[in-house]
C-alpha positions as CSV (number, residue, x, y, z in Angstrom):
1,M,78.0,125.8,92.1
2,G,80.7,124.6,89.4
3,S,82.1,121.2,90.0
4,A,85.3,122.4,92.0
5,E,83.0,124.3,94.2
6,W,81.0,121.4,94.8
7,L,83.8,118.9,95.2
8,A,85.4,121.5,97.8
9,S,82.2,121.4,100.0
10,L,82.9,117.7,100.4
11,V,86.4,118.6,101.9
12,V,85.9,118.9,105.8
13,D,88.6,121.0,107.5
14,V,89.8,119.4,110.9
15,A,91.7,121.7,113.0
16,D,94.4,120.8,115.2
17,F,95.0,117.4,113.2
18,P,97.2,115.6,113.3
19,K,98.9,118.1,115.8
20,P,98.2,121.6,116.9
21,G,98.2,124.3,114.5
22,I,97.7,122.1,111.5
23,V,94.2,122.2,109.8
24,F,93.7,118.9,107.9
25,K,91.6,118.5,104.9
26,D,89.6,115.4,105.2
27,I,88.4,113.9,102.1
28,T,86.4,111.2,103.6
29,P,83.2,112.8,102.8
30,L,84.2,113.1,99.4
31,L,85.2,109.5,99.0
32,A,81.9,108.5,100.8
33,D,79.7,110.5,98.1
34,P,79.7,108.1,95.0
35,D,79.1,111.3,92.6
36,G,82.0,113.1,94.0
37,L,84.5,110.3,93.8
38,R,83.3,109.7,90.4
39,L,83.7,113.3,89.4
40,A,87.2,113.8,91.2
41,V,88.5,110.6,89.3
42,E,87.0,111.8,86.0
43,V,88.7,115.5,86.5
44,L,92.0,113.9,87.7
45,A,92.2,111.9,84.6
46,D,91.0,114.5,81.9
47,P,94.2,116.2,81.0
48,F,95.8,112.5,80.4
49,V,93.1,111.0,78.1
50,G,94.6,110.3,74.8
51,G,98.0,111.2,76.1
52,D,99.6,107.5,75.4
53,I,100.0,107.1,79.4
54,D,101.2,103.4,80.1
55,T,101.3,103.9,84.0
56,V,99.5,105.5,86.7
57,V,101.9,105.6,89.9
58,G,99.7,106.0,93.2
59,V,101.1,107.3,96.3
60,D,100.6,105.2,99.7
61,A,97.8,105.3,100.7
62,R,95.3,107.8,99.2
63,G,97.2,107.9,95.9
64,F,95.8,104.7,95.6
65,I,92.2,105.5,95.9
66,F,92.6,107.7,92.6
67,G,95.3,106.4,91.1
68,A,93.6,102.9,90.3
69,P,90.4,104.2,89.0
70,M,92.4,106.7,86.7
71,A,94.6,103.8,85.3
72,Y,91.4,102.1,84.5
73,R,89.9,105.2,82.8
74,L,93.2,105.5,81.1
75,G,93.6,102.0,79.9
76,A,96.9,102.0,81.8
77,A,98.6,99.9,84.5
78,F,98.4,100.9,88.0
79,V,101.9,100.9,90.2
80,P,101.8,101.7,93.7
81,V,104.3,103.4,95.5
82,R,104.4,102.4,99.3
83,K,105.8,103.4,102.5
84,A,109.2,101.5,103.3
85,G,108.9,97.6,104.3
86,K,105.5,97.1,102.5
87,L,106.7,95.5,99.1
88,P,107.8,91.7,98.8
89,R,110.1,91.9,96.0
90,P,113.3,94.1,95.5
91,T,112.6,97.7,95.5
92,R,113.9,101.3,94.8
93,S,114.1,103.5,97.7
94,Q,113.8,107.3,98.2
95,G,114.0,109.3,101.6
96,Y,112.2,112.3,102.1
97,S,111.1,114.8,104.7
98,L,107.4,115.9,105.1
99,E,105.5,118.2,107.6
100,Y,105.6,115.5,110.2
101,G,109.0,114.1,110.1
102,D,111.0,111.9,107.9
103,D,110.0,108.7,105.7
104,H,111.0,106.4,102.7
105,L,109.2,105.5,99.7
106,E,109.7,102.3,97.6
107,V,108.4,100.7,94.4
108,H,109.3,97.0,92.9
109,R,112.3,97.5,90.5
110,D,110.4,95.8,87.8
111,D,107.1,97.7,87.9
112,L,108.6,100.7,86.1
113,T,110.8,100.7,83.1
114,A,112.3,103.0,80.6
115,D,109.9,102.7,78.0
116,K,106.8,103.9,80.2
117,R,105.0,106.9,80.3
118,V,103.7,107.8,83.6
119,V,101.4,110.0,85.7
120,L,102.0,110.5,89.3
121,V,98.8,110.7,91.4
122,D,98.2,111.5,95.1
123,D,95.7,113.3,97.2
124,V,97.4,116.2,98.5
125,L,100.6,118.4,97.3
126,A,101.5,120.0,100.4
127,T,105.5,120.6,101.0
128,G,106.3,118.3,98.1
129,G,108.4,115.9,100.0
130,T,106.3,113.0,99.0
131,A,105.7,114.0,95.3
132,A,109.4,114.8,94.9
133,A,110.6,111.4,96.2
134,A,108.2,109.4,94.1
135,A,108.9,111.5,91.1
136,S,112.5,110.7,91.9
137,L,111.5,106.9,92.1
138,I,110.0,107.0,88.6
139,Q,113.0,108.8,87.1
140,Q,115.4,106.3,88.7
141,S,113.6,103.8,86.8
142,G,114.3,105.2,83.5
143,A,110.7,106.0,82.8
144,S,109.4,109.2,81.3
145,L,107.3,111.2,84.0
146,A,104.5,112.6,81.8
147,G,102.4,114.3,84.4
148,A,101.1,114.6,87.8
149,A,97.7,115.0,89.5
150,F,96.4,115.9,92.9
151,L,93.1,116.5,94.5
152,I,94.2,119.3,96.5
153,E,97.3,121.6,96.6
154,L,98.0,123.6,100.0
155,G,99.8,126.4,97.9
156,D,101.4,128.4,100.7
157,L,103.8,125.2,101.7
158,G,105.9,125.0,98.6
159,G,105.3,122.1,97.1
160,R,104.9,122.8,93.5
161,A,108.1,124.4,93.7
162,R,109.9,121.5,95.4
163,M,108.5,119.1,92.7
164,A,109.5,121.4,89.9
165,E,113.2,120.8,91.3
166,V,113.0,116.8,90.6
167,A,110.8,117.3,87.7
168,P,111.1,120.3,85.8
169,G,108.4,120.9,83.0
170,V,106.0,118.9,84.8
171,D,103.1,121.2,85.8
172,P,101.0,119.4,88.4
173,H,97.3,119.3,87.6
174,V,95.1,120.2,90.9
175,L,91.5,120.0,91.5
176,L,91.4,122.3,94.6
177,Q,93.6,125.0,95.6
178,Y,94.1,126.3,99.2
Protein backbone atom coordinates (compact mmCIF):
# COMPACT_ATOMS: atom_id res chain seq x y z
CA MET A 1 0.00 0.00 0.00
CA GLY A 2 1.40 3.39 -1.02
CA SER A 3 1.43 6.41 1.24
CA ALA A 4 -1.64 8.03 -0.39
CA GLU A 5 -3.63 4.80 -0.08
CA TRP A 6 -2.56 4.42 3.54
CA LEU A 7 -3.54 8.02 4.37
CA ALA A 8 -6.87 7.49 2.59
CA SER A 9 -7.50 4.42 4.76
CA LEU A 10 -7.34 6.73 7.81
CA VAL A 11 -10.17 8.96 6.48
CA VAL A 12 -13.66 7.79 7.45
CA ASP A 13 -16.80 8.50 5.42
CA VAL A 14 -19.73 9.71 7.52
CA ALA A 15 -23.05 9.62 5.65
CA ASP A 16 -25.62 12.39 5.98
CA PHE A 17 -23.38 14.79 7.90
CA PRO A 18 -23.85 17.70 8.40
CA LYS A 19 -27.08 17.27 6.45
CA PRO A 20 -28.80 14.51 4.46
CA GLY A 21 -27.09 13.64 1.19
CA ILE A 22 -23.62 14.80 2.26
CA VAL A 23 -20.83 12.25 2.74
CA PHE A 24 -18.44 13.92 5.18
CA LYS A 25 -14.75 12.99 5.01
CA ASP A 26 -13.75 12.67 8.68
CA ILE A 27 -10.00 13.24 9.06
CA THR A 28 -9.90 12.85 12.84
CA PRO A 29 -8.65 9.22 12.64
CA LEU A 30 -5.75 10.44 10.47
CA LEU A 31 -5.01 13.19 13.00
CA ALA A 32 -5.12 10.66 15.84
CA ASP A 33 -2.46 8.51 14.17
CA PRO A 34 1.00 10.05 14.84
CA ASP A 35 2.51 8.47 11.72
CA GLY A 36 -0.45 9.53 9.59
CA LEU A 37 -0.31 13.12 10.80
CA ARG A 38 3.46 13.29 10.33
CA LEU A 39 3.27 11.86 6.81
CA ALA A 40 0.42 14.16 5.80
CA VAL A 41 2.32 17.26 6.96
CA GLU A 42 5.53 16.14 5.24
CA VAL A 43 3.84 15.37 1.93
CA LEU A 44 1.82 18.61 2.02
CA ALA A 45 5.00 20.62 2.62
CA ASP A 46 7.30 18.76 0.18
CA PRO A 47 6.58 20.82 -2.98
CA PHE A 48 7.41 24.03 -1.12
CA VAL A 49 10.71 23.02 0.52
CA GLY A 50 13.42 25.32 -0.84
CA GLY A 51 10.82 27.57 -2.47
CA ASP A 52 11.60 30.71 -0.45
CA ILE A 53 8.24 30.60 1.32
CA ASP A 54 7.94 33.33 3.97
CA THR A 55 4.49 32.54 5.32
CA VAL A 56 2.06 29.66 5.55
CA VAL A 57 -1.58 30.77 5.81
CA GLY A 58 -3.87 28.23 7.46
CA VAL A 59 -7.64 28.50 7.14
CA ASP A 60 -9.85 28.22 10.26
CA ALA A 61 -9.85 25.67 11.74
CA ARG A 62 -8.42 22.48 10.27
CA GLY A 63 -5.99 24.43 8.10
CA PHE A 64 -4.32 25.39 11.38
CA ILE A 65 -3.63 21.72 12.12
CA PHE A 66 -1.59 21.29 8.94
CA GLY A 67 -0.41 24.86 8.44
CA ALA A 68 1.51 25.39 11.67
CA PRO A 69 3.71 22.28 11.36
CA MET A 70 4.20 23.02 7.64
CA ALA A 71 5.41 26.52 8.57
CA TYR A 72 7.81 24.96 11.07
CA ARG A 73 9.13 22.53 8.44
CA LEU A 74 9.56 25.34 5.89
CA GLY A 75 11.15 27.77 8.35
CA ALA A 76 8.28 30.17 7.66
CA ALA A 77 5.81 32.21 9.68
CA PHE A 78 2.29 30.94 10.30
CA VAL A 79 -0.69 33.27 9.81
CA PRO A 80 -4.22 32.18 10.71
CA VAL A 81 -7.16 33.17 8.54
CA ARG A 82 -10.15 33.13 10.88
CA LYS A 83 -13.91 33.25 10.69
CA ALA A 84 -15.36 36.72 11.27
CA GLY A 85 -15.07 38.24 14.72
CA LYS A 86 -12.26 36.00 16.04
CA LEU A 87 -9.27 38.32 15.55
CA PRO A 88 -8.62 41.22 17.98
CA ARG A 89 -6.73 43.72 15.78
CA PRO A 90 -7.83 45.51 12.58
CA THR A 91 -8.58 43.00 9.81
CA ARG A 92 -9.22 42.51 6.13
CA SER A 93 -12.46 40.64 5.46
CA GLN A 94 -13.73 38.57 2.55
CA GLY A 95 -17.19 37.07 2.15
CA TYR A 96 -17.76 33.71 0.49
CA SER A 97 -20.35 31.00 -0.02
CA LEU A 98 -19.88 27.33 0.69
CA GLU A 99 -21.90 24.12 0.56
CA TYR A 100 -23.86 24.97 3.70
CA GLY A 101 -24.37 28.78 3.48
CA ASP A 102 -22.44 32.06 3.52
CA ASP A 103 -19.64 33.27 5.79
CA HIS A 104 -16.70 35.68 6.08
CA LEU A 105 -12.98 35.14 6.60
CA GLU A 106 -10.60 37.64 8.17
CA VAL A 107 -6.87 38.15 8.58
CA HIS A 108 -5.03 40.80 10.60
CA ARG A 109 -4.12 43.69 8.31
CA ASP A 110 -0.48 43.67 9.40
CA ASP A 111 0.14 39.89 9.24
CA LEU A 112 0.60 39.74 5.46
CA THR A 113 2.65 42.27 3.51
CA ALA A 114 3.65 42.80 -0.11
CA ASP A 115 7.13 41.32 0.36
CA LYS A 116 5.84 37.88 1.42
CA ARG A 117 5.62 34.62 -0.56
CA VAL A 118 2.69 32.68 0.83
CA VAL A 119 1.38 29.11 0.74
CA LEU A 120 -2.31 28.64 1.52
CA VAL A 121 -3.25 25.47 3.44
CA ASP A 122 -6.57 23.85 4.34
CA ASP A 123 -7.90 20.36 4.90
CA VAL A 124 -10.46 20.16 2.06
CA LEU A 125 -10.90 21.81 -1.34
CA ALA A 126 -14.60 21.34 -2.10
CA THR A 127 -16.56 24.09 -3.88
CA GLY A 128 -13.59 26.42 -3.52
CA GLY A 129 -15.44 29.19 -1.70
CA THR A 130 -13.23 29.14 1.38
CA ALA A 131 -10.01 28.74 -0.62
CA ALA A 132 -10.95 31.55 -3.02
CA ALA A 133 -11.81 33.87 -0.11
CA ALA A 134 -8.50 33.11 1.62
CA ALA A 135 -6.60 33.60 -1.65
CA SER A 136 -8.37 36.96 -2.10
CA LEU A 137 -7.30 38.05 1.38
CA ILE A 138 -3.70 37.13 0.59
CA GLN A 139 -3.84 39.09 -2.66
CA GLN A 140 -5.51 42.11 -1.01
CA SER A 141 -2.47 42.34 1.26
CA GLY A 142 -0.17 42.53 -1.78
CA ALA A 143 1.56 39.27 -0.81
CA SER A 144 2.37 36.72 -3.51
CA LEU A 145 0.34 33.50 -3.43
CA ALA A 146 3.09 31.03 -4.31
CA GLY A 147 1.01 27.89 -3.83
CA ALA A 148 -1.82 26.08 -2.12
CA ALA A 149 -2.02 22.70 -0.41
CA PHE A 150 -5.02 20.60 0.64
CA LEU A 151 -5.22 17.22 2.29
CA ILE A 152 -8.40 16.33 0.33
CA GLU A 153 -10.00 17.50 -2.90
CA LEU A 154 -13.63 16.69 -3.66
CA GLY A 155 -13.16 16.97 -7.41
CA ASP A 156 -16.79 16.91 -8.51
CA LEU A 157 -17.59 20.11 -6.60
CA GLY A 158 -15.51 22.44 -8.81
CA GLY A 159 -13.22 23.96 -6.19
CA ARG A 160 -10.10 23.87 -8.35
CA ALA A 161 -11.82 25.89 -11.10
CA ARG A 162 -13.23 28.41 -8.62
CA MET A 163 -9.85 28.90 -7.04
CA ALA A 164 -8.28 29.36 -10.49
CA GLU A 165 -10.62 32.30 -11.08
CA VAL A 166 -9.13 34.09 -8.08
CA ALA A 167 -5.56 32.74 -8.27
CA PRO A 168 -4.68 31.92 -11.88
CA GLY A 169 -1.48 29.94 -12.17
CA VAL A 170 -1.75 28.41 -8.68
CA ASP A 171 -2.14 24.66 -9.13
CA PRO A 172 -3.29 23.25 -5.79
CA HIS A 173 -1.18 20.46 -4.32
CA VAL A 174 -3.58 17.75 -3.08
CA LEU A 175 -2.82 14.49 -1.26
CA LEU A 176 -6.16 12.67 -1.57
CA GLN A 177 -8.66 13.09 -4.38
CA TYR A 178 -12.27 11.93 -4.23
